[in-house]
NUVEX-381470 format. One line per 5 residues: their letters; for each residue x, y, z of C-alpha. Coordinates in steps of 0.25 Angstrom, whole numbers, plus 5000, padded with zeros to 4 digits. Example, Ala and Ser with C-alpha at 12.3 -4.5 7.8 and 13.67 -1.06 7.14 Angstrom:
NUVEX-381470
AS> 5049/4982/5031  5055/4996/5029
This chain:
NUVEX-381470
MINRI> 5326/5125/5404  5331/5137/5413  5332/5135/5428  5340/5140/5440  5351/5132/5447
QNSYI> 5345/5120/5454  5346/5121/5469  5354/5108/5469  5364/5113/5479  5361/5107/5493
FNDFL> 5364/5116/5505  5374/5112/5515  5370/5109/5529  5367/5123/5535  5375/5120/5547
KYQKE> 5386/5112/5541  5398/5122/5543  5394/5125/5558  5394/5110/5561  5407/5107/5552
SFCWF> 5414/5118/5559  5412/5112/5573  5415/5098/5568  5429/5103/5563  5432/5109/5576
IFIGL> 5429/5096/5584  5436/5087/5575  5447/5096/5569  5449/5109/5576  5448/5104/5590
DNQLN> 5458/5093/5588  5468/5103/5582  5466/5111/5595  5469/5099/5603  5481/5095/5595
NISGL> 5487/5109/5597  5487/5107/5612  5491/5093/5612  5504/5091/5620  5503/5105/5626
NIICP> 5512/5105/5639  5508/5114/5650  5521/5115/5659  5519/5119/5673  5529/5119/5685
IINIK> 5525/5106/5691  5518/5098/5680  5516/5097/5664  5503/5096/5658  5502/5090/5644
IYSEE> 5489/5091/5635  5486/5078/5627  5475/5084/5618  5477/5073/5607  5471/5063/5617
SRKLP> 5459/5072/5620  5445/5066/5619  5432/5072/5614  5420/5068/5622  5406/5073/5616
IDPIL> 5396/5075/5627  5381/5075/5623  5371/5085/5627  5359/5082/5636  5347/5088/5629
FQGFN> 5335/5094/5635  5326/5107/5633  5336/5118/5634  5346/5110/5643  5355/5105/5632
KNSIL> 5369/5103/5639  5382/5106/5631  5385/5096/5621  5400/5096/5622  5413/5089/5617
EIKIP> 5422/5087/5629  5437/5086/5625  5446/5080/5636  5461/5082/5634  5471/5074/5642
IEISF> 5481/5081/5650  5494/5075/5656  5500/5081/5668  5514/5077/5672  5522/5081/5685
KKINE> 5536/5087/5682  5543/5082/5694  5541/5067/5692  5538/5068/5677  5525/5060/5679
ILVKK> 5512/5061/5672  5502/5064/5683  5489/5065/5675  5484/5063/5661  5469/5066/5661
DALIV> 5458/5073/5653  5460/5087/5660  5457/5096/5649  5443/5096/5644  5437/5104/5634
DIPIM> 5421/5105/5631  5417/5109/5617  5402/5111/5614  5397/5101/5603  5389/5106/5591
NPYGS> 5376/5099/5589  5373/5093/5576  5366/5106/5571  5377/5116/5574  5373/5122/5588
FIING> 5379/5120/5602  5373/5117/5616  5379/5127/5626  5375/5127/5640  5361/5121/5636
CERVI> 5358/5130/5625  5360/5128/5610  5370/5138/5604  5376/5141/5590  5390/5146/5587
VSQII> 5388/5157/5576  5398/5157/5564  5407/5169/5564  5412/5177/5552  5425/5185/5554
RSSGI> 5435/5191/5545  5446/5181/5541  5460/5183/5545  5469/5189/5534  5474/5202/5528
YFKNK> 5464/5214/5524  5469/5226/5516  5461/5239/5516  5463/5251/5506  5455/5263/5511
KNINN> 5455/5271/5499  5456/5286/5499  5446/5293/5489  5454/5305/5487  5469/5300/5487
IFKNQ> 5472/5285/5483  5486/5286/5490  5479/5289/5503  5472/5275/5504  5473/5268/5518
ISATL> 5478/5254/5515  5479/5244/5526  5479/5229/5529  5474/5221/5541  5479/5207/5544
IPEYG> 5469/5199/5553  5475/5187/5559  5467/5176/5565  5473/5180/5579  5481/5192/5583
SWIHF> 5478/5206/5581  5475/5212/5567  5487/5218/5560  5485/5231/5552  5494/5236/5540
KLKQE> 5492/5251/5536  5498/5258/5524  5502/5273/5527  5507/5283/5518  5519/5291/5523
EFNSN> 5517/5306/5525  5531/5311/5520  5531/5302/5508  5517/5298/5501  5524/5286/5494
IFSIF> 5529/5279/5506  5519/5270/5513  5521/5264/5527  5514/5251/5532  5510/5251/5546
MKINE> 5507/5238/5554  5497/5239/5566  5496/5226/5575  5488/5233/5586  5486/5247/5592
HLNFL> 5500/5248/5597  5507/5241/5586  5507/5250/5573  5521/5250/5566  5526/5253/5552
IAYFN> 5529/5240/5545  5533/5244/5531  5533/5255/5520  5535/5257/5505  5536/5267/5495
KSAFF> 5524/5268/5485  5532/5276/5474  5540/5264/5471  5530/5254/5465  5530/5241/5473
NTIKL> 5541/5246/5482  5544/5235/5492  5539/5237/5506  5550/5241/5516  5547/5234/5529
NLKLN> 5550/5242/5542  5561/5236/5550  5557/5241/5563  5548/5229/5566  5544/5226/5580
QNYLN> 5540/5213/5588  5526/5216/5586  5528/5214/5571  5535/5201/5573  5524/5196/5582
LFNKK> 5515/5196/5570  5522/5183/5565  5520/5176/5578  5509/5165/5576  5505/5166/5591
DYSLG> 5501/5181/5589  5496/5181/5575  5489/5170/5566  5482/5172/5553  5476/5158/5554
KFGRL> 5473/5150/5542  5462/5159/5536  5471/5172/5538  5483/5165/5531  5474/5161/5519
KLNDN> 5469/5175/5518  5482/5181/5519  5488/5172/5508  5477/5176/5499  5477/5191/5501
LKLIL> 5492/5193/5501  5495/5182/5490  5504/5174/5500  5507/5159/5499  5510/5156/5513
NQKFK> 5505/5143/5519  5492/5143/5527  5499/5137/5539  5506/5151/5541  5496/5157/5550
NITYF> 5504/5167/5556  5508/5181/5549  5520/5180/5541  5530/5190/5536  5525/5188/5522
DIKQI> 5511/5192/5526  5516/5205/5531  5524/5208/5519  5513/5204/5509  5503/5213/5517
LNKLQ> 5513/5225/5516  5514/5222/5501  5499/5222/5499  5498/5235/5506  5508/5241/5496
LFSFY> 5499/5235/5485  5487/5242/5491  5494/5255/5490  5499/5253/5476  5486/5248/5470
NLISD> 5475/5254/5479  5469/5240/5481  5455/5237/5486  5453/5234/5501  5449/5220/5505
DIYHL> 5434/5218/5507  5434/5214/5522  5419/5211/5521  5421/5200/5510  5419/5186/5515
KFKRI> 5432/5182/5510  5438/5189/5522  5428/5183/5532  5427/5169/5538  5417/5161/5545
RFIGE> 5420/5155/5559  5412/5143/5563  5411/5136/5577  5423/5127/5574  5433/5138/5572
FLNNI> 5428/5145/5585  5430/5133/5593  5443/5130/5587  5448/5144/5590  5443/5143/5605
CNIGF> 5449/5130/5607  5462/5135/5601  5463/5147/5611  5458/5138/5622  5468/5127/5621
KRILD> 5479/5138/5620  5475/5143/5633  5475/5130/5640  5490/5132/5644  5486/5144/5652
DFIYE> 5473/5138/5658  5479/5126/5665  5477/5129/5680  5482/5119/5689  5485/5117/5704
ISEEY> 5496/5107/5707  5506/5105/5718  5517/5095/5720  5510/5087/5731  5498/5086/5721
MEKKN> 5508/5081/5711  5514/5070/5720  5499/5065/5723  5496/5066/5708  5484/5074/5711
IKIFL> 5483/5085/5701  5472/5095/5700  5471/5102/5687  5461/5114/5684  5459/5117/5669
SNAVH> 5454/5131/5665  5450/5126/5651  5452/5137/5641  5446/5129/5629  5433/5126/5637
SSINE> 5431/5140/5642  5433/5146/5628  5424/5137/5621  5413/5139/5632  5414/5154/5631
FFTSS> 5413/5153/5616  5400/5145/5616  5394/5153/5627  5397/5167/5625  5403/5169/5611
QLSQF> 5395/5179/5602  5394/5167/5592  5388/5157/5601  5374/5160/5600  5361/5155/5606
LDQIN> 5355/5146/5595  5343/5151/5588  5335/5138/5586  5321/5144/5584  5320/5136/5571
PISYI> 5329/5128/5561  5332/5140/5553  5336/5149/5565  5345/5137/5569  5352/5136/5556
SHLRK> 5353/5151/5554  5360/5153/5568  5370/5142/5565  5373/5149/5551  5375/5163/5557
ISYFG> 5388/5170/5555  5392/5181/5564  5402/5192/5564  5403/5193/5579  5410/5183/5589
PGGLK> 5425/5181/5592  5434/5188/5582  5421/5194/5575  5415/5208/5575  5411/5216/5588
TEGIF> 5396/5221/5589  5400/5236/5587  5405/5244/5575  5401/5234/5564  5400/5242/5551
FDIRD> 5390/5240/5539  5401/5233/5530  5402/5221/5538  5387/5219/5540  5384/5221/5525
IHPSH> 5382/5210/5514  5395/5207/5506  5395/5201/5492  5404/5190/5497  5393/5185/5506
YGKIC> 5386/5179/5494  5383/5164/5497  5390/5165/5510  5383/5174/5520  5368/5177/5519
IIETA> 5365/5191/5514  5352/5191/5521  5352/5185/5534  5358/5193/5546  5354/5199/5559
EGKNV> 5345/5211/5560  5350/5222/5569  5364/5226/5574  5370/5212/5569  5365/5214/5554
GLTLS> 5376/5208/5545  5384/5203/5557  5377/5190/5559  5375/5183/5545  5371/5169/5540
LAITA> 5378/5159/5531  5372/5158/5517  5365/5145/5514  5376/5139/5505  5389/5145/5512
RINKL> 5399/5137/5517  5412/5139/5525  5426/5134/5520  5437/5129/5529  5443/5143/5530
GFLES> 5430/5149/5535  5426/5157/5523  5412/5156/5517  5409/5149/5504  5397/5148/5495
PFWRV> 5394/5138/5484  5393/5140/5469  5391/5132/5456  5402/5133/5446  5398/5139/5432
LNGKV> 5407/5135/5420  5404/5142/5407  5390/5145/5411  5387/5131/5416  5383/5129/5431
INWGN> 5390/5117/5437  5379/5115/5448  5382/5100/5452  5391/5094/5462  5396/5103/5473
PIYLT> 5396/5119/5472  5409/5127/5473  5411/5135/5486  5417/5149/5484  5422/5158/5495
SELED> 5419/5173/5494  5433/5176/5489  5432/5166/5477  5418/5170/5474  5422/5184/5471
EYKIA> 5431/5178/5460  5420/5171/5452  5408/5175/5444  5396/5169/5452  5382/5169/5447
PADTI> 5369/5169/5456  5361/5156/5459  5349/5161/5451  5356/5161/5438  5348/5154/5427
INNKN> 5354/5141/5422  5348/5131/5412  5346/5116/5413  5361/5113/5408  5366/5122/5419
YIEKD> 5370/5133/5410  5368/5148/5414  5357/5153/5405  5359/5168/5405  5371/5174/5397
FITVR> 5374/5185/5407  5374/5183/5422  5376/5192/5434  5386/5186/5443  5394/5190/5456
YKQDF> 5409/5193/5454  5418/5200/5463  5407/5204/5472  5400/5211/5460  5389/5207/5450
INILA> 5393/5206/5435  5386/5201/5423  5394/5190/5415  5392/5179/5405  5387/5166/5411
SEIDF> 5399/5159/5406  5408/5167/5415  5401/5163/5428  5409/5155/5438  5399/5151/5448
IAITS> 5384/5151/5451  5378/5152/5465  5371/5139/5469  5358/5144/5475  5350/5157/5476
LQTFS> 5350/5155/5491  5365/5155/5492  5367/5169/5498  5357/5167/5509  5356/5161/5523
VAASL> 5347/5149/5526  5336/5157/5533  5336/5167/5521  5335/5155/5511  5322/5151/5518
IPFFE> 5314/5163/5513  5307/5161/5499  5307/5173/5489  5316/5181/5497  5322/5187/5484
HNDAN> 5309/5195/5484  5312/5201/5498  5320/5212/5504  5333/5207/5510  5330/5213/5524
RVLMG> 5317/5205/5524  5324/5192/5520  5333/5195/5532  5321/5196/5541  5315/5184/5535
SNMQR> 5327/5175/5537  5329/5180/5552  5315/5178/5555  5314/5164/5550  5324/5161/5561
QSVPL> 5315/5166/5572  5303/5157/5567  5297/5149/5578  5295/5134/5575  5280/5132/5574
LFPQK> 5271/5120/5580  5266/5117/5566  5276/5123/5555  5274/5122/5540  5284/5121/5529
PIIGT> 5284/5134/5520  5277/5133/5507  5287/5142/5501  5301/5138/5505  5315/5139/5499
GLEYQ> 5320/5125/5500  5329/5126/5512  5319/5122/5522  5323/5107/5522  5338/5109/5524
IAINS> 5336/5119/5535  5327/5109/5543  5338/5098/5541  5350/5106/5545  5344/5113/5557
GMSLI> 5344/5101/5566  5330/5104/5571  5325/5091/5564  5331/5077/5565  5338/5072/5553
ASISG> 5339/5057/5550  5354/5052/5552  5351/5039/5545  5342/5034/5534  5332/5023/5538
IVETV> 5318/5020/5542  5310/5027/5553  5308/5017/5564  5300/5025/5574  5295/5039/5575
TSNKI> 5290/5046/5588  5289/5061/5592  5302/5061/5599  5310/5049/5592  5313/5044/5578
SIKNS> 5320/5031/5575  5326/5027/5561  5331/5013/5557  5342/5014/5547  5346/5003/5537
LNQII> 5355/4996/5547  5342/4994/5556  5348/5004/5566  5338/5014/5573  5342/5028/5575
HYKLN> 5334/5036/5585  5331/5051/5583  5326/5059/5595  5317/5071/5592  5317/5084/5600
KYLRS> 5304/5087/5606  5301/5102/5610  5315/5106/5614  5317/5121/5617  5325/5129/5607
NQKTS> 5334/5141/5611  5322/5150/5607  5312/5142/5615  5305/5136/5603  5302/5121/5602
LNQSP> 5312/5112/5595  5303/5100/5592  5305/5088/5582  5294/5079/5576  5296/5067/5567
NIWKG> 5293/5069/5552  5295/5055/5548  5287/5042/5550  5289/5028/5554  5294/5019/5543
EKIIK> 5299/5031/5534  5312/5030/5527  5322/5041/5532  5335/5046/5524  5347/5051/5531
GQSIT> 5347/5066/5533  5331/5067/5533  5324/5075/5543  5315/5066/5552  5309/5076/5561
NGPAI> 5302/5090/5561  5308/5100/5570  5306/5115/5574  5301/5122/5561  5305/5110/5553
LDSEL> 5293/5102/5546  5296/5090/5537  5311/5093/5536  5308/5107/5532  5309/5121/5539
ALGQN> 5295/5125/5543  5296/5139/5551  5282/5144/5550  5269/5142/5543  5263/5144/5529
ILVAY> 5252/5155/5532  5241/5161/5524  5245/5176/5523  5238/5188/5518  5245/5202/5515
MPWNG> 5234/5212/5519  5231/5223/5530  5221/5218/5541  5215/5229/5550  5229/5234/5553
YNFED> 5233/5222/5561  5245/5219/5552  5250/5233/5552  5265/5234/5552  5268/5219/5550
AILIN> 5259/5214/5560  5253/5200/5557  5238/5196/5557  5236/5181/5559  5224/5171/5559
ERLIY> 5220/5164/5572  5222/5151/5564  5237/5152/5566  5234/5151/5581  5223/5141/5582
EDIFS> 5230/5131/5572  5244/5134/5578  5250/5138/5565  5261/5147/5572  5261/5140/5586
SIHIE> 5275/5136/5591  5281/5129/5603  5290/5137/5613  5298/5130/5624  5302/5137/5638
IYTIK> 5311/5131/5649  5310/5135/5663  5320/5131/5673  5321/5131/5688  5334/5127/5696
VNPNK> 5336/5123/5711  5345/5132/5718  5354/5123/5727  5354/5133/5739  5355/5127/5753
IQPEK> 5349/5139/5760  5336/5139/5752  5336/5125/5745  5327/5124/5733  5319/5112/5728
IMKIY> 5310/5108/5716  5298/5102/5723  5283/5103/5723  5279/5114/5733  5265/5111/5739
DTLDK> 5265/5121/5751  5265/5135/5744  5259/5132/5730  5245/5130/5726  5241/5116/5721
TAIEK> 5238/5122/5707  5252/5127/5706  5259/5114/5708  5249/5104/5701  5257/5104/5688
LDNNG> 5270/5100/5695  5275/5086/5698  5280/5081/5711  5293/5087/5710  5287/5101/5707
IIKIG> 5290/5101/5692  5279/5104/5682  5275/5092/5674  5278/5090/5659  5266/5093/5650
TFVTS> 5260/5103/5660  5255/5116/5654  5260/5128/5662  5256/5143/5662  5263/5155/5668
GDILV> 5265/5154/5683  5264/5139/5683  5275/5132/5692  5284/5124/5684  5294/5119/5695
NKAIY> 5292/5120/5710  5304/5125/5717  5304/5126/5732  5314/5134/5740  5316/5130/5755
ISKEL> 5316/5141/5765  5323/5139/5778  5317/5146/5791  5329/5155/5792  5327/5161/5778
QDPFV> 5312/5163/5780  5306/5177/5783  5303/5178/5798  5291/5186/5796  5285/5176/5786
YLFNL> 5289/5164/5795  5282/5171/5807  5269/5174/5798  5268/5160/5794  5269/5155/5809
LLYKK> 5258/5165/5813  5249/5160/5802  5252/5145/5806  5258/5143/5792  5270/5134/5790
PLTIK> 5282/5142/5787  5286/5142/5772  5299/5133/5770  5297/5133/5755  5297/5144/5745
DSSLT> 5292/5142/5731  5301/5145/5719  5295/5138/5708  5297/5139/5693  5285/5145/5686
LPNGK> 5281/5148/5672  5283/5163/5669  5272/5172/5665  5267/5171/5650  5272/5157/5649
SGRVI> 5265/5144/5647  5266/5130/5640  5268/5115/5643  5279/5108/5650  5286/5099/5641
DIKVT> 5299/5095/5648  5306/5096/5662  5321/5095/5665  5325/5092/5679  5339/5093/5683
NQIRK> 5342/5084/5696  5354/5084/5706  5357/5071/5712  5361/5070/5727  5362/5059/5737
FKNKK> 5352/5058/5749  5353/5046/5759  5360/5038/5748  5350/5041/5738  5350/5050/5725
VYDIQ> 5341/5062/5726  5338/5071/5714  5337/5086/5717  5331/5094/5706  5340/5105/5702
SVSVV> 5333/5112/5690  5320/5110/5682  5317/5115/5668  5303/5115/5663  5301/5115/5648
ISQIR> 5288/5122/5643  5283/5122/5629  5273/5132/5624  5265/5133/5611  5264/5147/5606
KIEIG> 5253/5151/5596  5255/5164/5588  5250/5176/5594  5249/5191/5593  5263/5197/5594
DKMAG> 5271/5185/5588  5280/5188/5576  5278/5181/5563  5286/5182/5550  5287/5177/5536
RHGNK> 5300/5173/5529  5302/5186/5522  5304/5195/5534  5289/5198/5535  5287/5198/5550
GIVSK> 5276/5203/5559  5269/5202/5572  5255/5195/5574  5246/5206/5577  5232/5200/5577
IVSRY> 5226/5186/5577  5213/5186/5569  5202/5176/5568  5202/5167/5556  5188/5172/5552
DMPFL> 5193/5187/5552  5205/5184/5543  5205/5187/5528  5202/5174/5520  5205/5169/5506
PDGTA> 5193/5166/5496  5194/5151/5501  5191/5155/5515  5205/5153/5520  5209/5164/5531
IDIVL> 5222/5171/5530  5232/5167/5541  5241/5180/5542  5238/5194/5537  5251/5202/5534
NPLGV> 5253/5216/5531  5255/5219/5516  5263/5231/5519  5274/5222/5525  5278/5218/5511
PSRMN> 5282/5230/5502  5290/5238/5511  5298/5226/5516  5300/5221/5502  5299/5206/5506
VGQLY> 5290/5202/5494  5294/5187/5495  5284/5185/5506  5273/5187/5495  5279/5177/5486
ECLLG> 5280/5167/5497  5266/5170/5501  5259/5168/5488  5268/5156/5484  5264/5150/5497
LAGDK> 5249/5152/5494  5251/5145/5481  5259/5134/5487  5249/5131/5498  5238/5130/5487
LNKRF> 5246/5121/5479  5251/5113/5491  5265/5115/5487  5278/5121/5493  5288/5129/5486
KILPF> 5303/5131/5488  5307/5144/5482  5322/5148/5480  5324/5163/5480  5328/5171/5468
DETFG> 5319/5164/5458  5320/5176/5448  5329/5167/5440  5316/5161/5434  5312/5175/5429
LQASR> 5307/5188/5434  5296/5187/5445  5298/5172/5446  5293/5171/5460  5280/5179/5456
ILINK> 5277/5170/5444  5279/5158/5452  5269/5162/5463  5259/5167/5453  5260/5153/5446
KLRLA> 5258/5145/5458  5246/5154/5464  5239/5152/5450  5242/5137/5450  5236/5136/5465
SIINN> 5224/5144/5461  5221/5135/5449  5224/5121/5457  5216/5126/5469  5205/5132/5460
ESWLF> 5206/5145/5469  5206/5157/5459  5208/5167/5470  5222/5161/5473  5228/5168/5460
NPYTP> 5222/5181/5454  5230/5185/5442  5227/5200/5444  5232/5199/5459  5241/5187/5459
GKIIL> 5244/5183/5474  5233/5191/5479  5219/5185/5484  5206/5192/5488  5204/5190/5503
LDGRT> 5192/5190/5511  5190/5198/5524  5187/5188/5536  5179/5198/5544  5170/5203/5533
GLQFE> 5171/5192/5522  5173/5203/5511  5185/5203/5501  5197/5212/5504  5198/5223/5494
NPITV> 5211/5219/5487  5217/5205/5485  5227/5201/5495  5241/5194/5495  5238/5180/5502
GISYM> 5247/5168/5503  5254/5158/5512  5267/5164/5519  5276/5156/5528  5275/5163/5541
LKLIH> 5284/5161/5554  5282/5164/5569  5294/5170/5575  5300/5168/5588  5296/5183/5593
LAEDK> 5283/5178/5600  5274/5188/5608  5274/5178/5620  5289/5179/5621  5289/5195/5620
IHSRS> 5277/5199/5628  5278/5202/5643  5273/5212/5654  5279/5219/5666  5273/5226/5678
VNTYK> 5283/5228/5690  5296/5221/5688  5311/5222/5688  5318/5236/5685  5332/5239/5681
LDTQQ> 5341/5242/5693  5347/5255/5688  5336/5262/5681  5324/5255/5688  5317/5254/5675
PLRGK> 5310/5241/5671  5319/5230/5664  5316/5226/5649  5313/5213/5642  5304/5202/5645
SNNGG> 5314/5193/5652  5316/5204/5663  5301/5206/5663  5304/5221/5659  5296/5232/5654
QRFGE> 5293/5239/5641  5303/5250/5638  5295/5264/5637  5305/5272/5628  5307/5286/5624
MEIWA> 5298/5285/5612  5287/5279/5620  5288/5291/5630  5287/5300/5618  5274/5293/5614
LEAFG> 5268/5295/5628  5272/5309/5629  5265/5312/5615  5252/5306/5621  5254/5314/5633
AAFTL> 5253/5302/5642  5261/5308/5654  5256/5299/5665  5258/5286/5657  5272/5291/5654
KELIT> 5275/5295/5668  5271/5281/5673  5280/5274/5662  5293/5282/5666  5291/5282/5681
IKSDD> 5283/5271/5688  5283/5261/5677  5298/5263/5675  5309/5268/5685  5301/5276/5695
VYGRS> 5305/5267/5707  5297/5275/5718  5285/5277/5709  5283/5262/5704  5284/5257/5719
KVIFN> 5274/5267/5723  5264/5264/5711  5262/5250/5716  5257/5255/5729  5248/5265/5722
IRDNK> 5242/5254/5713  5240/5245/5725  5233/5256/5733  5225/5261/5721  5231/5275/5721
NITKF> 5235/5284/5710  5250/5283/5705  5256/5296/5709  5270/5294/5714  5280/5296/5703
DISES> 5295/5297/5705  5308/5300/5697  5312/5289/5687  5324/5281/5692  5331/5283/5679
LKILI> 5331/5298/5680  5337/5296/5694  5348/5288/5688  5350/5299/5677  5352/5309/5688
QELKA> 5362/5301/5695  5370/5299/5683  5370/5314/5680  5375/5316/5694  5386/5306/5692
LGLDI> 5390/5315/5680  5391/5327/5690  5378/5334/5686  5370/5338/5699  5355/5335/5694
SLMTL> 5344/5333/5704  5329/5331/5703  5320/5340/5712  5305/5341/5714  5298/5355/5713
NNFNI> 5283/5358/5715  5276/5371/5709  5289/5377/5704  5290/5392/5704  5303/5399/5699
KDNYN> 5302/5410/5710  5302/5401/5722  5313/5394/5729  5312/5379/5731  5319/5368/5740
FEYII> 5322/5357/5730  5318/5343/5734  5329/5333/5727  5323/5320/5722  5337/5314/5717
C-alpha cells in the first residue's frame, strides 16, 4: 500500500521560544548582569559606596486587572548598597537603595505596559563576523574589486580593500578603513610570486592597536564562532576580542581571492543572520544600564550630615530608564494585535528587520526583501506585510526553532538507503548544514515499510534542484506545511492559489472579528486545535480531575488529592482593537478532565478549535450588477439570525481636575438639566450598569463651580433683572459621542481618600464607563474568504428574492465569478464544493496541502467522489451532475424561473473583517481648520473633511460644473472671508455672492515674496488695453 508520510510530528508550542527567551533572561541573564556589578566600589571624596548585588531580592508584583486598566505586572529587584564614611571608617547605611523594575511577561508572551498589552517583536539581524566580497569585472578578471568587512558585536565596522598598484600591476596593496578619517595601508604582496608571503606595513599607528582592545571592539560569542568557521581558525570561543591571528588570516584570505577568483559570500543567506528575542534585548539593555550606574549616582552629602548620620541619596537609575524607554518607544515594542487568536499568535511570531541595530526605513533594496532558498522551513515564504514593508516584516515558519546561538533551524527525518526513519525526535538542521545534504520534499511517496517508492527523486542540494537515486537521499521534510507560517497553514487547498492571494488570505484571517455565534470550518487543515490551545484566549486545565462546579464566570475542578482548583473566566473584556474577549465553559459538572485540556470557549474559539467565521451557502453568479468589482450580495437571513453579528466594547473616561480656582466635582446636577437627561443616573451622577444609552446621553455628571469673581458681569446683571438665581454651577458632563450606542456593562471609579472632621471622605477622581454594542452586518462592511477573495457588502436582499436551490434553500451570499480566473485563487472553488459535500454528509474534513502525491488532480477527484456520495445518500440527484460536476441549476427568487446555465454553488467559510462601515463613516459641516493653510483637517478623529484632489477637480471641469467647483475650492475650503459671510447669507435667506481669494494662494504669494519675487494680485473691471488704470492691490 502506497501512502504519504503520516503527520506524526507534533508541532511545538507556537509561543515556546518567546517564553523561553524571557525565562532565560530572568533566571540566568539577569543574575549574570547582577554578578558583574557585585562588589563594585564607587569612590567619592567623602564616602565609599559598595553594591552587593548577590544579596539582591526579586519581588514579583501582580497586576490589577480591569477593562483596559491593567497596571504594569513587574518584577522589582532591590539591590543593597553599603555606604561608609572615610574619616571614621564607619558603615553608615546598608539598605535597598538601588531598585530596578522589569515588566513581567504574562503566560502567553505579551507584556502589560502603562495599562495596555504590548508585544516585543523578534528581530532578524546580520550576525557579527567577516564577509568577503569579489565584485567581478566582466572585461578584465585582474580588475576585480576584492574587499572584506569585519562586523563586530560592538565597535565600528572594519573594511579591508585590495588595490592594484598603478606602477606595477603585480603588486597589490591592502588598505584598512576603520572609519571615515582612518584609512591606511596595512599590507602588500606581489602576485607574480605564487603564494608570496604578505608583507605587513610597519608604520602602524595607535588606531590599529586599539582594535585589539576589548573595551573598544568585541566580536561576541557569535562573531568569534563565525570568524573561526570562515577563516579556519581554532581559537577558543572565550576570545571575544579581535586578535592578531584574525587580521593575519583575513589578509591571507584576501590574497586567496586574488589568486583563485573566489565567489563572494552570499550576505542574504540565513547562515549569516541571527534572530534576537526579548531575552537578548533585555540582557543588552541591562548590560549598558549597569555599566552607566557609576556615572548616574548623584548625591548631596556634607560633613554635618555625616556626623548626624542623616544621608540623602538621589539615584538616577540608568537601567530602569533604559528598560522603560525600550518598552514604550522602541520600534520592536508594538501595540498587541489581539483581534482573534491567530492575530495574537502571528504577532508574537513576527520577525522584523527594523529596530536597534537593524535597518533604517529608507534605501532598502529588493535583494533583502526577496525570498532566499535558505528560508525553506525557517521563514514563511508567503506571509509578509503589503506595501512599503514588504519582505521586511516576516513570520516564523510553523516548524522553525532557534538554537542557542540565535540561528534558525528546521526539522527533518533521516533517510538511510532509501528508508525513512520517521520515529523518535526529528533532526534539526541550520541553513548552513542544510546546503550540504540532499533533502527530499515532504510529499515524497513512501510505502508501508517506510521505503521511498520511486527510483529517482527531485531533491534540494546546495540551493538547487537535482534528480538523484532514492538511496542517495540524506533527509526528508517532515510535513508539507514546513515552509509556511501558522496563518498560511490554515488555508485549505492553497497549492491551487496564486501566492499573492494566499498572502492576502493569511493577512485577512488576522483581521477577522470574533462572532457572536461562530462555527468551526467544515474544511480545515488540522491546525485549528493547537492554535486555540496555544493562543491563551481559552482556559487550559492545569491538573487532571473531575469538574466540581460550572458557572458562567467560574469553574472548579477537584483533583485526585481532593484539592479544588478554581478557574476564573474573562467576561466581556475589551481587547486592544475594541473587540470582545469573552470566555464560556465548554465542559459539564461531573465530567472527567485531562491536564492540558481546554475547558472554555473563547473569542473565535469553539469546542477547543479555532472558529473565525461561518460556513455560508455561496453561489458564483452575477446579480443585476450588485456584485460588480468584488462587491458582495447578502441574504437578509444573515442579519435576522445574527450570523455575522459581533460584540464591540468602548471605554469612555472623565477625570476631575484638582483646580482650586474652579473646583470640579462629579455629582448629580438638578438645576440646569432636564429630568429626562438625568433619569438614567444614580445618586452620584453616574450612569447605572445595564442601561441602554444612545448618542447624546449623559454618562457622568460633572459640575464646575464658578465663583462670583469669574462670572461674566453682563450675565450676572441679566439674571438679577429677570429675578433669576445667578448660576454657580457649570455643566461639564461626559456624554456619548455621535453615532454611538450600546449597553453599560461596567463602571470603574477611582477615589481619593481625605480626612474631614476626623472622618474619611472619598472624593471621586475619575470615572470610566464601559459600553458594549452588538453590530450586525451592514452595507459597507468588509468580508473575505480564506483565499484572498475579499469584498464589500453592496446590497442586502430579501430572502424571497435571492436565488434558491431545487430543494427551496435560499443562497446566503452571491459572489462575482469574474473574481476567480484573473486572481488565480481556484482553491476557493475546491473549498466551496467540498464544503457542500461535507454539509450534506454531516462530516468535516482536514485537508493538508500538496495532495498531488496521490496522483494528478487528486483534489478534483476527491471532491467529485464526495459530491456523488452525498447525492446518493441524500437522494438528491441535483447535487451531482456528471456532465457539469460542481454546478447546480438555480431558480430565480423573483420570477421562480430557472437560470439559463448551471451555477457553481457550495459552502464557503466566510469572515467578517475589522474594517466596519460604522467605524469609517462620518460627516462634517463647519469645524476646525489648519492654522497655516486654513483648509479643513483630515480624518474621522479630527472630524475632518473629504479631500477633493486634483483629479476630482478635473472631473468637475469636464462636466462644466463651474459654480460647484468654485464653492468647493473657496467657501467650502480656505476662503476665510467667504465662508464667514455665507453663514449670514443662509440665515437671511440671501444668495451666496461674496467670494474671496483662497488662503493657500495668499501663502504661496508670501512664499514667493520671501524668495525675492515681487508678485501681487490686483482687480480689474472691463479691461481695455488702450486705457490707463489705477491698480487696487488685494495682497
